[in-house]
C-alpha positions in Angstrom: -15.7 1.4 10.5 -13.7 0.1 7.6 -14.3 -3.7 7.1 -12.1 -4.2 4.1 -9.2 -6.6 4.6 -6.1 -4.6 5.6 -4.1 -6.2 2.7 -6.5 -4.8 0.0 -6.2 -1.0 0.8 -3.9 1.6 2.0 -3.9 2.7 5.7 -1.7 5.7 5.1 -0.3 6.6 1.6 2.7 8.9 2.1 3.7 9.5 -1.5 2.7 8.9 -5.0 4.6 9.1 -8.4 3.7 8.2 -12.0 6.7 7.0 -14.1 7.2 7.2 -17.9 5.5 3.7 -18.3 2.2 4.9 -16.8 2.8 3.1 -13.6 1.6 4.7 -10.4 3.9 4.0 -7.4 2.3 4.4 -4.0 4.4 4.5 -0.8 2.6 3.7 2.3 3.7 3.3 5.8 2.4 0.6 8.1 0.1 1.9 10.8 -1.1 -0.2 13.7 -4.6 0.6 14.9 -4.8 0.2 18.7 -6.7 -2.9 19.7 -6.9 -4.3 16.1 -3.9 -6.7 15.7 -5.2 -7.7 12.3 -4.4 -4.1 11.0 -0.7 -4.3 11.9 0.9 -3.5 8.6 4.5 -3.0 7.4 5.4 -0.1 5.1 5.2 -1.0 1.4 5.7 0.3 -2.0 2.9 -0.6 -4.6 3.2 -0.4 -8.4 -0.2 0.0 -10.1 -0.5 -0.2 -14.0 -2.7 2.9 -14.9 -3.7 1.3 -18.2 -5.3 -1.7 -16.6 -5.6 -0.4 -13.0 -4.0 -3.7 -11.9 -1.3 -4.0 -9.2 1.9 -5.0 -10.9 4.0 -5.3 -7.9 4.0 -5.0 -4.1 7.3 -4.5 -2.1 6.8 -4.9 1.7 9.5 -3.4 3.9 11.0 -5.3 6.8 10.6 -3.9 10.2 13.5 -3.5 12.5 
C-alpha cells in the first residue's frame, strides 16, 4: 500500500514532455481509488526544473 500523501506523487501520469528550457512537463489525470476519499484527485499539469529537480509550477484542472 502506498502511504505517501496524494499531493506529493502522481497517481496516473498520462504524458511527459521536455521543453527547450529543460523543464519536464507531466500531465496526470485524477484517479479516485474506491473507498479512499483522501485519494480523490483532479487532473493536473506539473512543471519540473530538470536542473534542480524542483517543481516550478502545478496547474490543477477543474472538474465539471
